[in-house]
C-alpha positions in Angstrom: -58.4 -10.8 29.7 -54.7 -10.8 29.3 -52.7 -8.7 26.5 -49.3 -9.8 25.2 -46.3 -7.5 24.6 -45.1 -8.0 20.6 -43.3 -9.7 19.7 -41.8 -12.3 22.4 -44.2 -11.9 24.9 -47.3 -12.6 22.4 -46.8 -16.5 22.2 -46.2 -16.5 26.2 -49.7 -15.1 27.0 -51.9 -17.0 23.7 -50.9 -19.8 26.2 -51.2 -18.6 29.5 -55.1 -17.5 27.9 -55.4 -20.3 26.2 -54.6 -22.6 30.0 -56.7 -19.9 31.8 -59.6 -19.9 29.4 -59.5 -15.8 29.5 -59.8 -13.4 26.5 -56.3 -12.4 24.8 -55.4 -9.7 22.8 -51.8 -8.3 22.1 -50.4 -4.7 21.7 -47.9 -3.5 19.2 -45.2 -1.3 20.1 -46.5 0.9 17.3 -49.7 0.6 14.9 -49.2 -0.6 11.8 -48.8 1.1 8.6 -50.8 -0.7 6.7 -54.5 -2.8 6.7 -56.5 -1.8 9.8 -53.6 0.1 11.6 -53.9 -1.2 14.3 -51.7 -1.2 17.4 -53.7 -3.7 19.3 -55.1 -6.4 18.0 -57.8 -9.1 19.8 -61.7 -7.9 21.1 -61.6 -6.3 24.1 -63.8 -3.6 26.4 -64.2 -0.6 27.7 -62.7 -0.9 31.8 -61.7 -5.3 31.3 -59.6 -6.0 33.8 -56.4 -6.8 32.4 -53.1 -8.8 33.3 -50.1 -7.6 30.7 -47.7 -10.7 30.1 -43.9 -10.0 29.1 -40.9 -11.7 28.2 -38.4 -9.3 29.6 -38.3 -6.0 32.1 -35.1 -4.7 31.9 -35.7 -0.8 32.1 -40.1 -0.9 32.0 -40.2 1.6 29.6 -41.4 -0.4 26.5 -43.4 -2.6 28.7 -45.2 0.5 30.0 -45.8 2.0 27.3 -48.0 -1.0 26.1 -49.6 -0.3 29.7 -50.1 3.3 28.5 -51.6 2.0 25.5 -54.0 -0.2 26.8 -54.9 2.3 29.7 -56.1 4.9 26.9 -57.7 2.3 24.9 -59.6 2.5 28.3 -58.4 -1.2 29.4 -58.0 -1.9 33.0 -54.7 -3.0 34.0 -53.9 -4.4 36.7 -50.3 -6.1 36.4 -48.1 -7.4 34.6 -46.1 -10.8 34.4 -42.6 -11.2 33.1 -40.4 -14.4 32.0 -37.1 -12.3 33.3 -36.2 -9.4 35.0 -32.6 -7.8 35.6 -33.7 -5.6 39.0 -32.7 -2.4 37.5 -33.8 0.4 39.5 -35.2 2.2 36.8 -37.7 -0.1 36.2 -38.3 -0.4 40.1 -39.3 3.5 40.4 -41.1 3.3 37.1 -43.5 0.9 37.9 -43.9 2.1 41.0 -44.6 5.6 39.9 -46.4 4.3 37.1 -49.1 2.3 39.7 -48.8 -0.8 37.8 -47.6 -4.2 40.0 -45.3 -6.4 38.7 -43.9 -10.1 39.4 -41.7 -11.9 37.6 -41.2 -15.5 37.5 -36.9 -15.2 38.0 -34.7 -12.7 37.8 -30.8 -11.8 37.5 -29.8 -12.3 41.2 -31.6 -15.8 40.9 -29.6 -16.5 37.6 -26.5 -15.4 38.6 -27.1 -17.8 41.9 -28.4 -20.5 40.1 -24.7 -20.0 37.4 -22.1 -20.2 41.1 -24.2 -23.4 41.8 -23.4 -25.2 38.5 -19.8 -23.9 38.6 -20.6 -22.0 35.8 -19.5 -18.5 37.7 -16.8 -18.1 40.0 -17.0 -16.6 43.0 -15.3 -13.5 41.2 -17.4 -13.4 38.4 -19.8 -13.2 40.2 -18.5 -10.2 41.8 -18.0 -8.4 39.0 -21.7 -9.9 37.3 -23.3 -7.9 40.6 -21.5 -5.2 39.2 -23.1 -4.6 35.8 -26.1 -4.6 37.4 -25.6 -1.5 39.2 -25.0 1.0 36.0 -25.0 -1.3 32.8 -25.3 1.4 30.7 -21.9 2.9 31.8 -20.4 -0.6 32.2 -16.4 -1.0 31.2 -15.3 -3.7 32.9 -14.4 -7.1 31.5 -15.5 -10.6 32.7 
């Protein structure tokens, strides 16, 4: 089964599930405040093997919250796939601690390399951009 992360991961997960002919659910960050109050939408069975589909992984916190929701519901999360990740060490540590492997289609360093190749970013800007990645929360630099 595939599970999309609300909201940006929903469409990508639904498309992948359709193409792969797999069952699909999606997970909200918190339960709905009306109706049935569901946090997980769609049918699943206890122990069902599931890959989570995410659009972006930065720190991994919100992605892993979804994993926890699924695990608490009895779903067997075997991994996560994202479109993009920043490659922050904090995310690597969080995923390793959780025991959930993840793969991304592309990442920040690939984006920077392509921007250099296309002459969108200079070598000097590359150094600044890579420095930002080391500690984005405390970044004080200028491009």
